[in-house]
C-alpha positions, -999 to +999 in steps of 0.1 A: +000+002-003+012+030-011+002+066-002+010+101-020+046+118-009+057+087+007+059+053+006+055+023+033+074-012+030+065-042+055+093-060+061+095-096+082+124-096+104+141-113+132+146-102+167+177-114+183+154-140+205+147-155+169+110-142+166+090-127+135+084-089+138+063-070+111+080-037+107+064-010+093+079+021+075+059+055+076+072+079+065+060+114+083+057+133+046+024+110+041+008+131+074-018+160+056-027+193+072-062+186+073-072+150+079-105+134+076-121+101+089-129+078+060-147+046+065-130+027+042-102+014+070-084-001+039-079+036+026-035+046+028-027+061+057-027+095+053-073+100+050-068+082+084-076+100+120-047+102+147-047+070+170-065+064+196-042+053+229-047+060+269-021+080+288+012+071+274+031+079+307+012+054+322+041+027+325+021+001+340+001+003+305+038-006+292+043-042+300+057-064+273+039-097+281+032-130+258-002-143+253-018-173+274-005-208+258-039-226+268-070-212+250-071-231+218-051-264+241-071-294+229-051-313+258-074-329+276-050-333+309-044-296+306-078-286+301-092-307+332-062-291+351-072-259+343-108-271+351-097-279+384-080-246+390-110-229+382-132-242+410-110-220+433-108-187+412-142-186+396-168-201+421-162-189+455-188-160+455-220-188+437-204-215+458-212-195+493-251-185+481-268-216+501-252-197+532-281-167+530-303-176+496-335-191+515-329-171+548-328-138+520-361-149+505-384-160+533-378-128+553-414-129+567-411-165+572-431-193+550-466-193+550-474-222+532-457-256+530-457-253+492-439-222+489-407-241+499-414-264+466-419-233+450-391-210+456-365-242+451-378-246+414-374-210+410-339-217+420-333-245+401-347-230+371-327-196+377-298-211+381-308-236+354-317-205+328-289-180+333-258-197+349-257-225+328-278-216+297-269-179+294-238-180+304-220-217+299-239-220+266-238-190+254-218-159+270-187-180+272-185-175+234-178-142+233-147-139+246-128-121+231-086-140+226-100-161+252-108-126+277-142-120+294-161-095+313-179-066+297-147-047+289-138-077+263-173-072+247-171-037+240-137-037+222-147-066+203-179-041+194-150-013+190-134-032+162-156-049+146-172-017+143-165+022+145-180+032+177-152+040+192-153+079+202-116+085+199-105+078+161-082+049+167-079+031+132-048+025+118-039+000+088-012-015+107-037-020+136-055-044+119-024-066+107-014-076+143-026-115+144-051-113+175-072-080+162-095-099+135-121-116+141-139-150+132-168-143+110-196-157+100-191-164+056-230-152+049-244-120+050-268-104+067-288-073+064-302-072+094-263-071+105-256-047+085-282-024+091-275-022+127-236-021+119-243+014+100-269+022+120-242+023+152-213+033+130-232+067+125-254+072+159-234+095+180-256+087+203-249+046+201-214+056+208-220+072+236-242+049+254-223+020+241-194+032+265-215+046+290-228+008+294-193-004+294-183+020+320-217+015+342-209-022+342-176-016+353-190+007+385-218-025+389-187-052+391-168-022+414-196-024+438-199-055+435-163-059+451-175-040+481-206-060+490-195-096+482-169-094+510-191-079+532-223-101+527-203-137+524-176-131+553-205-118+576-232-149+564-203-177+576-195-163+608-230-154+619-228-194+623-209-185+656-244-181+671-251-219+669-221-222+686-227-198+713-252-182+731-232-155+742-222-145+703-245-114+696-252-093+663-224-066+673-195-093+681-205-111+651-199-074+625-170-067+649-153-106+637-164-102+607-147-064+601-115-078+621-115-108+590-123-080+563-094-058+572-071-088+575-081-098+541-079-069+525-045-061+544-025-090+526-031-084+491-006-067+481+013-097+488-007-112+457-022-145+449+004-162+429-009-200+435-045-189+439-058-221+416-040-242+430-048-231+465-079-226+467-099-249+444-088-278+468-105-260+494-141-250+475-133-288+464-138-298+502-164-269+500-187-286+477-185-317+489-199-307+525-230-289+513-236-316+482-234-345+513-254-323+535-278-318+508-277-360+504-283-363+537-310-343+543-328-349+514-329-389+523-338-378+560-365-355+562-386-350+530-374-365+496-411-357+481-390-322+471-376-336+441-409-334+433-401-290+425-390-298+393-422-289+383-428-259+372-461-261+381-451-246+416-438-217+406-468-208+389-492-217+425-460-197+446-470-169+425-506-174+425-505-179+466-480-152+474-491-124+446-466-093+451-451-110+486-440-135+457-427-115+433-410-095+464-389-122+473-374-128+441-350-104+454-335-132+480-339-161+450-315-140+423-288-144+451-282-180+442-268-169+409-244-147+427-213-147+410-223-160+373-205-128+363-171-140+375-171-168+349-175-146+324-150-120+336-121-140+348-118-166+320-088-148+310-066-180+332-086-210+315-104-220+288-145-223+276-146-260+278-121-261+313-149-232+327-178-257+312-165-292+327-159-275+362-196-257+361-216-291+351-198-316+367-186-301+402-208-275+404-240-275+389-250-307+408-234-299+445-252-265+446-285-282+432-280-306+459-275-279+484-309-261+480-328-295+472-310-312+510-326-273+528-350-276+513-362-308+526-353-296+560-372-265+558-400-291+552-400-303+587-381-273+603-400-244+583-403-220+616-365-212+613-360-205+582-340-171+593-306-197+602-312-227+574-279-235+565-261-240+597-291-250+616-297-274+591-261-290+596-254-323+614-243-320+646-209-338+644-206-317+610-208-281+626-171-270+632-161-287+601-183-269+578-181-237+597-142-238+593-146-240+554-173-217+554-151-188+569-124-197+541-146-203+514-159-167+524-131-151+525-121-173+488-151-161+474-140-122+484-107-127+473-121-133+436-142-103+430-113-080+450-090-092+423-121-090+392-119-054+405-086-049+405-081-061+368-116-045+356-105-011+369-068-020+347-088-024+320-108+006+325-074+028+324-069+013+287-100+033+282-091+063+291-119+058+315-105+057+349-077+085+367-039+071+370-036+048+395-007+027+405-008-015+393+013-033+408+018-067+389+018-096+420+033-122+394+049-131+371+031-169+357-006-155+366-002-126+348-037-111+351-028-114+385-030-071+398-027-052+432-041-013+434-029+002+470-055+029+463-087+009+454-071-018+479-080+008+506-113+024+496-128-011+490-119-016+525-131+010+539-165+008+522-165-032+526-162-016+566-184+007+563-218-019+546-208-044+569-209-022+601-239-002+592-263-031+575-249-059+605-275-082+586-275-103+554-307-094+542-302-058+548-265-061+524-287-087+500-313-062+489-280-040+480-258-069+468-295-086+443-291-051+427-257-053+416-252-087+406-291-088+380-277-051+373-243-064+359-263-091+340-285-075+321-259-052+305-243-080+295-273-094+279-277-060+260-240-065+246-248-098+240-277-084+220-258-069+195-231-089+193-252-117+179-267-090+154-237-075+143-208-098+143-220-137+147-252-127+123-274-150+143-308-157+130-335-131+142-356-152+156-332-170+179-319-134+190-359-127+196-359-163+217-329-148+241-347-118+243-384-133+258-370-160+274-334-148+296-335-112+290-372-113+302-364-135+331-335-110+342-358-078+339-380-098+358-357-100+385-345-069+384-374-053+390-383-070+421-351-060+441-352-025+427-388-024+445-360-027+479-343+005+466-353+015+497-344-010+521-303-010+513-308-013+474-299+022+466-264+012+478-250-001+445-261+030+427-243+053+452-214+030+443-223+036+410-229+071+410-197+083+423-178+059+404-198+068+370-187+107+374-153+102+382-151+077+345-167+104+331-157+132+338-119+115+334-129+100+304-145+134+288-109+156+298-089+129+277-110+125+249-109+169+247-074+168+255-068+148+226-087+161+204-068+193+214-032+177+204-048+168+171-059+203+160-029+216+176-001+197+165+029+201+151+028+202+108+056+188+090+074+220+074+076+236+114+090+198+120+118+200+095+122+240+102+130+227+142+156+203+136+175+221+112+172+257+124+211+269+129+198+292+157+189+257+179+220+236+195+226+204+190+241+180+216+249+144+222+226+122+239+194+107+229+160+122+236+126+102+244+098+125+243+063+112+260+036+125+237+004+121+233-008+114+195+008+089+177-004+104+148+019+135+148+038+152+165+020+174+195+021+210+199+042+209+236+070+194+217+071+230+201+067+247+230+094+231+245+122+237+219+109+277+224+118+275+255+147+255+256+163+259+224+183+227+221+181+194+208+199+155+211+216+142+181+192+115+183+152+120+191+119+095+196+081+105+201+072+077+222+035+075+218+021+040+238-016+029+225-042+004+237-058-012+210-088-027+214-078-064+221-070-085+250-033-087+241-008-078+214+025-099+206+054-086+210+073-094+182+041-064+171+038-043+195+060-016+185+058+004+151+081+029+140+084+055+114+113+078+102+113+119+095+120+120+068+154+128+054+174+104+072+200+122+085+177+140+110+179+113+134+145+118+140+118+085+152+083+080+160+073+050+176+044+037+185+035+010+212+006-015+212-003-027+238-041-048+246-061-039+278-042-074+300-005-071+285+017-070+314+049-056+312+086-076+307+101-065+341+133-083+337+145-055+307+134-021+314+116-003+288+140+017+273+160-004+270+134-033+247+130+006+231+167+015+221+172-025+206+137-026+188+146+013+170+183-008+160+162-040+144+141-011+128+169+007+112+194-024+103+161-045+086+145-016+071+181-010+050+182-043+052+157-045+020+178-025+000+213-044+003+231-014-013+226+007+015+236-017+040+265+005+049+241+038+058+225+016+078+252+003+098+260+042+104+230+047+119+229+019+142+262+032+155+246+070+155+225+056+179+243+035+202+264+062+206+238+088+213+218+059+239+255+059+259+262+092+255+229+099+282+191+095+274+172+124+288+132+112+290+109+146+285+076+140+302+048+168+289+032+182+319-001+194+314-018+222+332-057+213+321-083+245+325-114+252+305-120+280+276-125+316+288-166+318+284-169+281+289-205+270+309-200+270+346-206+226+343-179+232+317-157+250+341-165+224+376-155+193+350-126+211+342-110+226+369-121+212+396-130+177+395-106+169+372-081+185+384-085+176+417-079+137+408-052+140+391-032+162+417-046+134+444-037+104+419-003+093+408+020+116+385+023+106+352+068+103+356+065+082+389+030+061+373+062+058+341+088+049+365+107+075+345+145+077+367+143+117+387+178+120+375+172+116+336+138+135+335+127+168+324+092+178+327+077+197+301+053+225+312+022+238+292-016+249+295-039+232+273-075+254+271-103+236+263 
């Protein structure tokens, strides 16, 4: 592919490690001053708008990581091992639901013996319909190169349709191996129409981004509520052991456990799968065994609850109260979203096996056994779980229950950290420190700021609500709301990407989505009884995310509109009034397609340039990961004698850094490879390539200076009150009180030069 004013050459090159790399050479002369966006992604690059990227100064995003090697494995030994590990990582939350479902459903007691059968039937069909049919059979297949979650669904849509609010398309991005989607060969008129409507509607683009952020907020809210309700439910079993255990003491013990849980987060969970899987497996064995015991010992006739007629009868008898009780039944499927969100470390088959052969039968047996016990002890529904345990097993079950509750909490806390890291690459979250706690499990991260905020939230919720019934009202909303948002994205994917038959989409909406909205209506009824809590969390988080994203986009567009022209670059570099000194200058810019205005501002104030200049932009692609050999995209400013380069470093939203080598060293090595193999396509110029490599080496040895832009963002004169508040106060407050750009990027302070400039947005 070529364009006027320059050429682009593709050459497959070998890195020192022996891997293949696709090096793309693009002359800066290709860029035009007035770039217009085009719907054809295969048009020459000079017709494409600048690249999207998140905060290029976030070193935690500048991490080089490999692929998960097991996503497409067909080795059943590996699949079975992953299935075992997934039991410990994914199902802690959903596995501890039997602790509180019946007590949360029958808050006013059991008024009719057959109500137990009605609720058991509701649990059975709800669990079968949503976790099994929706997630295991459908949603898991909507993964993005093996990764799941709301963010993965949004990224997948961004790759297929141009719905991103910041133009990020570039032909080279589509050459990344993970970028292409596996699409059905057949065309579909409905698919084309929906795609076209999404791409042409500004409202639809904002709505999809809003839904992605709302889903993130609800998962974070879930990360606060899961530890609270799980630990409190488990510890409440002490009431059965001693009469001196009051509600206040249970709350204090729960708070102590929660604080300890959050304090150890910084150590990471390197062996999370094999460490937790045996405990959760023991837990499932215990609740299943107790379920079988209670079923055989009390009332085997509860098996007839498989007949959905008991659901109809239940609603006929209880009317509005039956509908309200759905807020308790929905707690049986808490943690379902974790199956999809935590898919990145496993495979679809391994999750399907663990659910089908371990989790589903164990949990259904546990609920059936509790129902059989309740048929004989209906007046003790408030403490169903612990009172239905055979006396000899009380203490073993209590200890395992507490451990399972902690593991369930750990899974959601880790999931919260991961989803915040993903939000960073969307430009939807302020800069925070992301610490990778494991070299083996690349998705395990720890965010200190969020850890303490989650801990404070959990402690406040536990201390103020005090009972699982009240927390359950809030918990149900967070759970079902996140699941309805996933369904919304899934329907769009079914229509646009999968090109599913419209009749099947309608069946999905009528059966699964309508069921979810029925549950959502029931939990919203309890809004005033604690249900407002997740919305309060979401409101605060949405304000933070929307504010940050709004200013992020405005700042990007400002730099795009005010970038330095190609003529100005040549004039600056060749200006005899500007001193040229040895060494290498790495200038971290906000734009990947052009030189930002802060460079001209720097030269005007410091009329000196290094012998070699590299403009670096770190860009996040809407894919889960980018192979290391495809990560660096270099461009050279012509003529070659200027020794000015531009480099786009591309990452997926789950990529991590290779901490064995510094980013600076990797960058220089890739730059030398680029020069060598670029000239290697023309053997007669091999001598020039050698000279250039020597020049780069000499500049590197002379010293590297990292030039980091430090922008002051203010609203333009005459802006509205709302805009002034968002930019001058809200955004700048977050910016000043969170991580500074240079500290996040981990630039050596002795070689750091901050360049300040005011942006009026």
